[in-house]
C-alpha positions, 0 to 999 in steps of 0.5 A, a space after each residue: 136299100 143298100 147295104 155297104 160293108 167290108 168284105 172280101 172274096 168267097 165263093 157260095 151257092 146262090 140257091 140258098 133261101 130262107 123264109 123269116 115270117 109270122 107275126 108277134 104283139 108287142 105292148 106298144 101301137 106303132 101306128 101312134 104317129 109322132 108328137 101327136 095323140 092316137 089318131 083315130 079313124 074319124 080324124 084321119 078321114 077328116 084329114 083326107 078331106 081337109 087337106 085334098 090338095 096335099 093328097 094330089 100334090 102327093 100322088 103327083 110326087 108318086 107319078 113324077 118319081 115313076 116318070 124319073 125312074 124311066 131315065 133313071 134305073 135306081 132311083 125308085 127302090 120300091 113302089 107299092 101303087 096301081 101299076 097303071 102308073 107305072 105303065 104310064 110313066 113307061 108310056 109317056 116318057 116325060 122329058 128330064 126338063 119337064 120334069 125339073 120343071 113340073 118337081 119345082 112347081 110342085 114343090 112351091 105348091 105344096 109350101 103355100 098350103 097354108 095351116 099345116 101343124 104336127 104331122 101334117 106340117 111334118 108332112 107338108 115340109 118332107 113333101 117339099 124337100 121330096 120334090 126338090 130332091 127329085 128335081 135335084 136328082 133330075 138335074 144330075 142325071 140330065 148332065 149337071 155337075 154339083 160339088 159332093 157337098 152341094 150334092 148331099 144336101 140337094 139330094 139328102 139334106 145333109 153335109 158330111 163333115 170333112 176330114 183330110 189325110 193327117 186325120 186318117 194318117 193319125 188314126 192309122 199311127 194308133 192302130 200300127 201300134 195295136 195291131 198284131 203282126 208284121 208287115 203293113 197295117 192292110 195286110 195285118 188286118 186283112 191276115 187277122 181277119 182271115 180267122 173270123 170268115 164264115 164258111 160258105 156252107 155256114 152262112 145260111 144257119 148263122 144268118 137265120 140264128 142272127 135274123 130270128 134273135 134280132 126280129 125277136 129283140 124288136 118285137 119286144 118293142 115294136 109291134 109289126 103286121 102279122 103277115 110281115 116277112 122277107 126271103 133273103 137270097 144269096 147272089 154275087 157279082 153286086 156293088 153292094 153287100 146287101 140290098 133290101 127290095 121292098 115288095 109291099 104289103 110288109 114283105 121283103 126280098 133280102 140279097 146278100 153278095 157272096 162274092 167276098 168273104 163274110 165276116 162273122 160280125 155281119 151276120 148280126 150287122 146284115 140280120 139287124 140292117 137289112 132286117 129287124 129293125 132296119 130296112 125291112 122294119 122301116 119300110 113296113 113301118 112307114 108303109 102301115 103307118 102312113 100309106 094304109 093308115 092316113 092314105 099318104 100316096 107319097 109313100 107308096 113310092 121310095 125314091 132311093 136317092 132322097 131324105 128317105 134314103 139318108 133316114 133308112 140308111 141311118 135307122 138301119 146302121 144304128 138298128 144294130 145298136 138298138 138291138 143289142 148293147 155291147 154286153 148283149 152282142 158279145 154274149 149272143 156272139 159267144 154263145 150263138 154266133 161263134 159256135 154256129 160258125 165254129 170260130 173260136 168263142 175265146 177270141 169274141 172280145 179280141 175281135 170286136 176290140 179290133 173292130 171298135 178301133 176300126 170303127 174310127 176310120 168310118 169317114 174315110 170312104 167320104 173322103 176319097 168319094 168327095 174327092 173322085 166325085 169332085 175330080 180331084 183325083 182319078 179311079 185309080 187313085 181313090 182306089 189306092 186311098 181306100 186301100 191305106 185309109 179304110 183298110 180294104 184289100 185291092 179287089 175289094 177297094 176296086 169294088 167300092 170305086 164301082 159303087 161310088 160310080 154307081 150311087 155317087 154321093 150315097 155313101 154318106 148315109 152311113 156313116 152321116 146317116 147313123 150319127 144323126 139318127 143315133 143322137 136324135 134317138 138318144 137325146 135326153 135320155 139313154 133309157 131302153 124303152 124310151 129309146 125305142 120308142 123315139 126309134 120307132 117314131 123316126 121310122 114311123 112319120 115323115 122325117 128330114 135329116 135337117 129336123 132331126 139335127 135341129 
């Protein structure tokens, strides 16, 4: 999945790579489904026999996703099924119109299956919505125009809040009063950040330390397969800042875009978001608990433009807060990250105080993306608004517009997704163990964004 962040120009050799591997156990069993007692192997077999029609529809969802992937190269984010299914999709070249019709028909068939309760009820609702989302994406690829909010609801089962210019102008006015320096607010933020850029030659060692700590903290609460691992590569000339390419069998390839300078906070952010307890953990748990343990074939494919995309990005962003409290992060930055990056440790609090203020602008990107995709403004104006309200430098704003061109309303999954996940995980209790239990439950079962907000 994609990680989208505010970064600036950088150069770094592309040959760096690190391997994070190994296994660890925790006191809890991550294969236990949410809101259900632990499932024995015999009860799983019973599920598979009793709901054979659901199983077949799960297979058809995978095949239909692969068929759409022939037309939409970004749709299938990960695939862990038989090679012959992909070969069949490439050979048959099902038309977009037929994909839409089949998705609608199969979605209705899923809804018609009687007697689904508990985890099977979650599966039924999830698969029905996945078919609906697939049909919507096929319509969009075929040229149908939806408004920004119509698109997010159709694809991601959620609608982002709407803000106007005065909302963001008021925040900028407050920022202007507390930001050091003189000149425009964007230039002052950029000048401040210059002191917190990780030197290219130090990037690998800093990331390696951040990943190690994020993994350690995650494994205290979540058990992962002993063979889980991922490789990190450094790339450039991408519309995103980071991407997790799940390879199957609990393995990932994580790519970090070094085209723009990487600020010190991105080490922990990317380590959590792309790795632990973010995308790598989410994909691994879905694969282990739902595909392997339960045999639910619909989880052999990860469609990017789907409700799963919102859960993935939202949980990855909230995963940063799962791994570290504010105090724990400050301590880790002060004692490990800043020293490895050869940055002034006395300025840790200063840097994160500004970051907290800038967090209030997190929905500014949605504001410009909505206006741009709805045809109210052109690309140049969208870039200008991103400079103004997201405080991006011109070259970064242009890159962000390219991201919106490619991924469209996917932008809501980072901010709205994070807020939805945070509210659901924290409801009723802020106890650390309880939060981790709910977080793992979310990553191990078929949940929809609309169900998280009920």
